[in-house]
PLY file of the C-alpha trace (Angstrom):
ply
format ascii 1.0
element vertex 442
property float x
property float y
property float z
element edge 441
property int vertex1
property int vertex2
end_header
44.39 112.29 185.64
45.97 108.98 186.50
48.33 109.20 183.49
49.48 112.69 184.40
50.06 111.66 187.98
52.02 108.60 186.84
54.24 110.76 184.59
54.85 113.22 187.41
55.91 110.41 189.69
58.08 108.46 187.23
59.96 111.34 185.54
61.99 112.38 188.59
62.52 108.72 189.46
63.94 108.06 185.98
66.29 111.02 186.27
67.40 109.89 189.71
68.09 106.37 188.51
70.14 107.68 185.57
72.18 109.75 188.01
72.69 106.72 190.21
73.95 104.75 187.20
76.47 107.53 186.54
77.45 107.55 190.20
78.08 103.80 190.07
80.63 104.25 187.26
84.05 104.05 188.88
87.65 105.01 188.31
89.33 102.41 190.45
87.43 102.53 193.75
86.23 106.12 193.22
82.72 106.89 191.90
83.03 108.94 188.72
81.40 112.14 190.11
83.57 111.92 193.24
86.68 111.41 191.06
85.81 114.51 188.99
85.07 116.54 192.13
88.38 115.57 193.73
90.32 116.55 190.62
88.62 119.95 190.55
89.14 120.61 194.27
92.78 119.47 194.28
93.50 121.54 191.15
92.06 124.68 192.78
94.03 124.04 195.98
97.22 123.63 193.95
96.57 126.77 191.92
96.03 128.84 195.06
98.96 127.36 196.99
96.65 125.85 199.61
97.50 122.19 199.06
98.22 120.62 202.45
100.07 117.42 203.30
97.60 116.29 205.93
95.86 112.92 206.02
92.63 113.75 204.10
94.44 115.68 201.36
97.17 113.05 201.09
94.62 110.26 200.72
92.78 112.22 198.03
95.99 112.92 196.09
97.30 109.35 196.06
93.84 107.91 195.36
93.29 110.12 192.32
96.85 109.59 191.08
96.99 105.83 191.64
93.58 105.01 190.17
94.20 107.30 187.19
97.43 105.45 186.33
95.76 102.06 186.69
92.73 103.11 184.64
94.92 104.42 181.80
96.86 101.14 181.70
93.64 99.11 181.51
92.75 100.91 178.28
95.91 99.81 176.45
95.57 96.53 174.52
98.11 93.71 174.93
100.34 95.25 177.59
97.50 95.33 180.10
97.95 91.56 180.29
101.59 91.83 181.47
101.08 93.99 184.54
100.72 97.37 182.84
98.56 98.72 185.67
101.36 98.10 188.15
104.05 99.41 185.81
102.11 102.63 185.19
101.38 103.22 188.88
104.93 102.33 189.94
106.96 104.27 187.36
104.93 106.87 185.43
104.60 109.22 188.45
108.36 108.97 189.07
109.00 109.93 185.45
106.62 112.90 185.73
108.46 114.09 188.85
111.89 113.67 187.21
110.95 115.67 184.11
109.10 118.26 186.26
105.77 117.52 184.60
104.06 117.07 187.95
103.29 120.33 189.78
105.77 120.95 192.59
103.07 121.42 195.29
101.62 117.98 194.47
105.05 116.34 194.56
105.87 117.96 197.87
102.50 117.12 199.46
102.59 113.47 198.33
106.21 113.04 199.45
105.57 114.56 202.86
102.40 112.54 203.36
104.06 109.27 202.30
107.16 109.63 204.45
105.40 110.98 207.54
102.50 108.53 207.51
104.70 105.51 206.63
101.58 103.79 205.35
103.62 101.35 203.26
104.17 99.31 206.42
100.54 99.71 207.47
99.61 98.21 204.11
102.09 95.34 204.43
100.93 94.64 207.99
97.27 94.54 206.92
97.99 92.34 203.90
100.22 89.87 205.79
97.99 89.57 208.85
94.81 89.46 206.75
96.07 86.85 204.30
97.71 84.59 206.92
94.71 84.61 209.26
92.44 83.85 206.30
94.47 80.78 205.28
93.69 77.21 206.07
96.09 76.10 208.81
97.43 73.05 206.97
97.85 74.97 203.71
99.85 77.60 205.58
102.22 75.06 207.11
102.74 73.24 203.82
103.41 76.47 201.95
105.98 77.82 204.40
107.91 74.56 204.50
107.93 74.07 200.74
108.56 77.56 199.39
112.24 77.47 200.36
112.91 74.79 197.73
111.96 76.78 194.59
113.46 79.98 196.02
116.82 78.31 196.77
116.91 76.40 193.48
115.94 79.50 191.53
118.57 81.63 193.25
121.38 79.22 192.40
120.24 78.81 188.79
119.73 82.56 188.32
123.20 83.33 189.71
124.79 80.92 187.24
122.77 81.91 184.18
122.79 85.67 184.85
126.55 85.73 185.40
127.17 83.63 182.29
124.99 85.87 180.12
126.61 89.04 181.44
130.09 87.61 180.85
129.23 86.57 177.29
127.99 90.12 176.61
131.32 91.61 177.70
130.95 92.24 181.43
133.64 91.19 183.87
132.61 88.03 185.76
132.78 89.72 189.17
130.92 92.79 187.91
128.17 90.68 186.35
127.72 88.61 189.50
128.14 91.18 192.26
126.89 94.36 190.59
123.99 93.03 188.50
122.87 89.53 189.46
123.26 89.60 193.25
121.55 93.00 193.77
118.47 91.74 191.90
118.00 89.00 194.51
119.17 91.00 197.54
115.73 92.03 198.81
115.22 95.60 197.61
116.82 98.89 198.64
116.82 99.21 202.43
117.44 95.54 203.13
119.45 94.79 199.97
121.09 97.55 197.95
122.16 99.67 200.93
123.86 96.97 203.05
125.26 95.34 199.94
126.87 98.54 198.64
128.04 99.45 202.16
129.72 96.05 202.46
131.34 96.36 199.04
132.62 99.84 199.92
134.07 98.67 203.24
135.80 95.69 201.65
137.24 97.80 198.81
137.96 100.85 200.98
136.07 103.25 198.67
133.04 105.57 198.87
129.64 103.90 198.99
127.78 106.39 196.72
128.95 105.24 193.25
128.60 101.59 194.23
125.08 102.20 195.53
124.09 103.83 192.22
125.29 100.78 190.27
123.59 98.33 192.60
120.33 100.32 192.65
120.11 100.41 188.86
120.27 96.59 188.76
117.57 96.37 191.45
115.30 98.63 189.39
115.78 96.57 186.23
115.10 93.34 188.07
111.93 94.80 189.55
110.58 95.87 186.15
111.34 92.45 184.67
109.66 90.72 187.62
106.50 92.84 187.24
106.28 91.90 183.55
106.85 88.22 184.36
104.11 88.33 187.01
101.65 89.77 184.51
102.53 87.07 181.97
102.17 84.35 184.61
98.71 85.67 185.52
97.75 85.55 181.84
99.15 82.01 181.56
97.11 80.93 184.59
93.94 82.29 182.98
94.66 80.37 179.77
95.86 77.17 181.51
93.78 76.80 184.70
95.42 73.50 185.68
98.71 75.34 186.30
97.37 77.72 188.94
95.66 77.67 192.31
94.36 81.23 191.76
96.30 82.54 194.75
96.66 79.24 196.63
100.26 78.01 196.70
100.04 74.32 197.58
98.06 71.60 195.82
95.61 70.01 198.26
95.42 66.25 198.28
91.72 66.27 197.37
92.04 68.82 194.55
91.35 66.20 191.90
88.13 65.10 193.58
86.29 67.82 195.40
88.59 70.81 195.54
89.24 72.85 198.66
86.72 75.50 199.55
87.92 78.69 201.24
87.06 79.11 204.87
83.84 80.95 205.66
84.04 83.48 208.46
81.42 85.62 210.15
82.44 89.15 211.04
81.11 92.57 211.96
82.49 96.08 212.27
84.06 95.40 215.66
85.82 92.28 214.37
87.33 94.29 211.50
88.55 96.87 214.02
89.96 94.06 216.15
91.80 92.63 213.15
93.28 96.05 212.39
94.41 96.42 216.00
95.97 92.94 215.85
97.90 93.84 212.70
99.21 97.08 214.20
100.16 95.37 217.47
102.12 92.66 215.67
103.86 95.24 213.49
104.86 97.33 216.52
106.24 94.20 218.18
108.33 93.75 215.05
109.52 97.36 215.28
110.43 96.84 218.93
112.45 93.74 218.06
114.28 95.76 215.43
115.10 98.46 217.99
116.45 95.96 220.54
117.92 93.18 218.40
118.15 94.70 214.90
115.81 92.01 213.52
113.78 93.01 210.41
110.35 94.14 211.63
108.31 92.60 208.75
109.99 89.20 209.22
109.30 89.21 212.98
105.69 90.21 212.32
105.37 87.42 209.74
106.73 84.79 212.16
104.38 85.92 214.93
101.22 85.92 212.82
102.09 82.49 211.39
102.55 81.19 214.94
99.24 82.77 215.96
97.45 81.03 213.11
99.24 77.71 213.68
98.32 77.59 217.37
94.85 79.05 216.65
95.33 81.95 219.05
93.06 84.33 217.12
89.31 83.74 217.29
87.29 82.87 214.14
85.38 86.16 214.33
88.57 88.24 214.31
89.90 86.06 211.48
86.76 87.00 209.57
87.55 90.66 210.20
91.09 90.02 208.98
89.75 88.59 205.72
87.65 91.72 205.15
90.65 93.93 206.06
92.78 92.09 203.53
90.15 92.53 200.83
89.80 96.24 201.51
93.53 96.98 201.44
94.22 94.86 198.37
91.33 96.46 196.45
91.28 100.08 197.58
94.81 100.88 198.76
97.22 99.12 196.38
97.32 101.58 193.47
97.27 104.73 195.65
100.17 103.25 197.63
102.16 102.52 194.48
101.55 106.06 193.21
102.79 107.49 196.52
105.92 105.33 196.51
106.64 106.22 192.90
106.47 109.95 193.65
108.30 109.87 196.98
110.79 107.01 196.75
111.43 105.86 193.17
114.41 107.61 191.49
113.64 107.74 187.78
117.16 109.00 187.06
118.63 105.74 188.37
116.23 103.74 186.20
117.27 105.69 183.10
120.98 105.17 183.74
120.37 101.42 184.06
118.86 101.17 180.58
122.01 99.89 178.89
121.21 96.91 176.72
123.86 94.69 178.32
122.48 95.35 181.80
118.93 94.84 180.56
119.67 91.48 178.95
121.62 90.30 181.99
118.88 91.37 184.40
116.09 89.86 182.29
117.93 86.55 181.95
118.45 86.47 185.72
114.78 87.07 186.48
113.55 84.66 183.80
115.79 81.92 185.18
114.59 82.58 188.72
110.94 82.51 187.66
111.34 79.56 185.28
113.10 77.46 187.90
110.31 78.12 190.38
107.77 77.11 187.75
109.54 73.81 187.01
110.46 72.86 190.58
106.90 73.45 191.82
105.66 70.22 190.25
108.00 68.18 192.44
107.12 69.95 195.69
103.32 69.88 195.58
102.86 73.53 194.58
101.08 75.21 191.71
103.64 76.25 189.06
102.18 79.73 188.46
102.06 80.62 192.16
105.55 79.25 192.89
106.95 81.19 189.93
105.27 84.39 191.12
106.76 84.00 194.61
110.18 83.47 193.00
109.59 86.65 190.99
109.20 88.62 194.23
112.72 87.46 195.16
113.92 89.74 192.36
111.72 92.67 193.37
112.21 96.02 195.05
111.63 94.89 198.64
108.18 95.50 200.12
107.23 97.95 197.35
108.30 95.43 194.75
106.22 92.72 196.38
103.16 94.96 196.17
103.78 95.78 192.49
104.57 92.20 191.46
101.63 90.62 193.27
99.33 93.34 191.96
100.47 92.62 188.41
99.76 88.93 189.04
96.45 89.68 190.79
97.52 87.41 193.66
97.98 89.53 196.75
97.19 86.41 198.82
100.79 85.35 198.27
102.18 88.27 200.29
103.32 86.11 203.26
105.31 83.83 200.96
106.61 86.84 199.03
107.93 88.25 202.29
109.84 85.01 202.88
111.39 85.18 199.42
112.15 88.89 199.71
113.22 89.31 203.34
114.75 85.98 204.29
115.94 85.09 200.79
117.35 88.60 200.37
119.16 88.52 203.72
120.77 85.17 202.90
121.78 86.48 199.47
123.44 89.57 200.99
125.36 87.56 203.60
126.62 84.96 201.12
127.48 87.62 198.51
129.52 89.76 200.95
131.41 86.71 202.19
132.21 85.64 198.62
133.12 89.20 197.58
135.59 89.50 200.48
137.09 86.11 199.64
137.49 86.91 195.92
138.78 90.45 196.37
0 1
1 2
2 3
3 4
4 5
5 6
6 7
7 8
8 9
9 10
10 11
11 12
12 13
13 14
14 15
15 16
16 17
17 18
18 19
19 20
20 21
21 22
22 23
23 24
24 25
25 26
26 27
27 28
28 29
29 30
30 31
31 32
32 33
33 34
34 35
35 36
36 37
37 38
38 39
39 40
40 41
41 42
42 43
43 44
44 45
45 46
46 47
47 48
48 49
49 50
50 51
51 52
52 53
53 54
54 55
55 56
56 57
57 58
58 59
59 60
60 61
61 62
62 63
63 64
64 65
65 66
66 67
67 68
68 69
69 70
70 71
71 72
72 73
73 74
74 75
75 76
76 77
77 78
78 79
79 80
80 81
81 82
82 83
83 84
84 85
85 86
86 87
87 88
88 89
89 90
90 91
91 92
92 93
93 94
94 95
95 96
96 97
97 98
98 99
99 100
100 101
101 102
102 103
103 104
104 105
105 106
106 107
107 108
108 109
109 110
110 111
111 112
112 113
113 114
114 115
115 116
116 117
117 118
118 119
119 120
120 121
121 122
122 123
123 124
124 125
125 126
126 127
127 128
128 129
129 130
130 131
131 132
132 133
133 134
134 135
135 136
136 137
137 138
138 139
139 140
140 141
141 142
142 143
143 144
144 145
145 146
146 147
147 148
148 149
149 150
150 151
151 152
152 153
153 154
154 155
155 156
156 157
157 158
158 159
159 160
160 161
161 162
162 163
163 164
164 165
165 166
166 167
167 168
168 169
169 170
170 171
171 172
172 173
173 174
174 175
175 176
176 177
177 178
178 179
179 180
180 181
181 182
182 183
183 184
184 185
185 186
186 187
187 188
188 189
189 190
190 191
191 192
192 193
193 194
194 195
195 196
196 197
197 198
198 199
199 200
200 201
201 202
202 203
203 204
204 205
205 206
206 207
207 208
208 209
209 210
210 211
211 212
212 213
213 214
214 215
215 216
216 217
217 218
218 219
219 220
220 221
221 222
222 223
223 224
224 225
225 226
226 227
227 228
228 229
229 230
230 231
231 232
232 233
233 234
234 235
235 236
236 237
237 238
238 239
239 240
240 241
241 242
242 243
243 244
244 245
245 246
246 247
247 248
248 249
249 250
250 251
251 252
252 253
253 254
254 255
255 256
256 257
257 258
258 259
259 260
260 261
261 262
262 263
263 264
264 265
265 266
266 267
267 268
268 269
269 270
270 271
271 272
272 273
273 274
274 275
275 276
276 277
277 278
278 279
279 280
280 281
281 282
282 283
283 284
284 285
285 286
286 287
287 288
288 289
289 290
290 291
291 292
292 293
293 294
294 295
295 296
296 297
297 298
298 299
299 300
300 301
301 302
302 303
303 304
304 305
305 306
306 307
307 308
308 309
309 310
310 311
311 312
312 313
313 314
314 315
315 316
316 317
317 318
318 319
319 320
320 321
321 322
322 323
323 324
324 325
325 326
326 327
327 328
328 329
329 330
330 331
331 332
332 333
333 334
334 335
335 336
336 337
337 338
338 339
339 340
340 341
341 342
342 343
343 344
344 345
345 346
346 347
347 348
348 349
349 350
350 351
351 352
352 353
353 354
354 355
355 356
356 357
357 358
358 359
359 360
360 361
361 362
362 363
363 364
364 365
365 366
366 367
367 368
368 369
369 370
370 371
371 372
372 373
373 374
374 375
375 376
376 377
377 378
378 379
379 380
380 381
381 382
382 383
383 384
384 385
385 386
386 387
387 388
388 389
389 390
390 391
391 392
392 393
393 394
394 395
395 396
396 397
397 398
398 399
399 400
400 401
401 402
402 403
403 404
404 405
405 406
406 407
407 408
408 409
409 410
410 411
411 412
412 413
413 414
414 415
415 416
416 417
417 418
418 419
419 420
420 421
421 422
422 423
423 424
424 425
425 426
426 427
427 428
428 429
429 430
430 431
431 432
432 433
433 434
434 435
435 436
436 437
437 438
438 439
439 440
440 441
């Protein structure tokens, strides 16, 4: 009697536990049964023409797409160590759209959702505010003061080497410098390629369109090279731990003795909500400054959150909420965001046209010089070589989207504030200097 009762009680429990083990299997952040259910539901909606572009459907689409791309890349030997997850999520969807292999309703829904929600800037705001407020105050100050050295040194070296390589391969000196090398370090599309090509067109008195296509192709090549470099740097850091701070930029004075422990924060649900509200408020202040003074919103937001951390304006509890917010966005939102950007904003046709071997070699040499210089200079400025090189790599990325892809490939999203300096401020300086030199040499 007791044995029969025991079997009756344990059999369902065993089945339930097996189901729970299946439920705990994940594709990205999605439990396997939920992933399968979402695919089935979205497929039926697409087949019946009922696929909406609202918030719940958009989140489901980009989550399934982004985590699928990342999961496929993780299964490929060798290249998974050089940022394959980011490359797949950033470019495979764009290729599928270009060759019409992605169903039109999905493309339309993802594009509408991405452009209307503008959640790229929500992501950047959450990552910047979360990472800055989680930093030690002294480490933050040291990093911001020192990062300009490797970025500036790398930019000068990359301009010289990239132009020399392009010239040796048959490009005109001005074309190699202004159409390939400079666009790579100009800060992306909106802040780099567009104003750069507009300035070139105004100086030459020609249409902007053809110039923009040339500049954009160089930006794309530089971004791909930077993602690969970031993946290799992450692999190098894993093999040579003394070269990396695992996301920390500056070397603390007591690293050789006791190490520096990360800050410990207490937080609750309300503190996470408060951190989110803080991030949105700072971003909107940045947007307002752009509307009134034409200042870049992400840069203004970055300056304000750094000031808030430096003067300890934000309470420890809200800083704890910011740390949790940062962890959530970096873990659960990165690959869906990259999938959405790839579908809605990445022109695969421009990438294909850029795949001429001369342009590829020139772009790769530019990025390698930029990254290598950051790696070497870091030793003399109290920074970890791997982290400094990764920040320099973001200087050759595709703006905010490039920063996300490069730091994801390196598994160091904590470096986003410094990446924004390299991308936004470094890119703006590059554009201004390049246009002045282009006008002078015309």
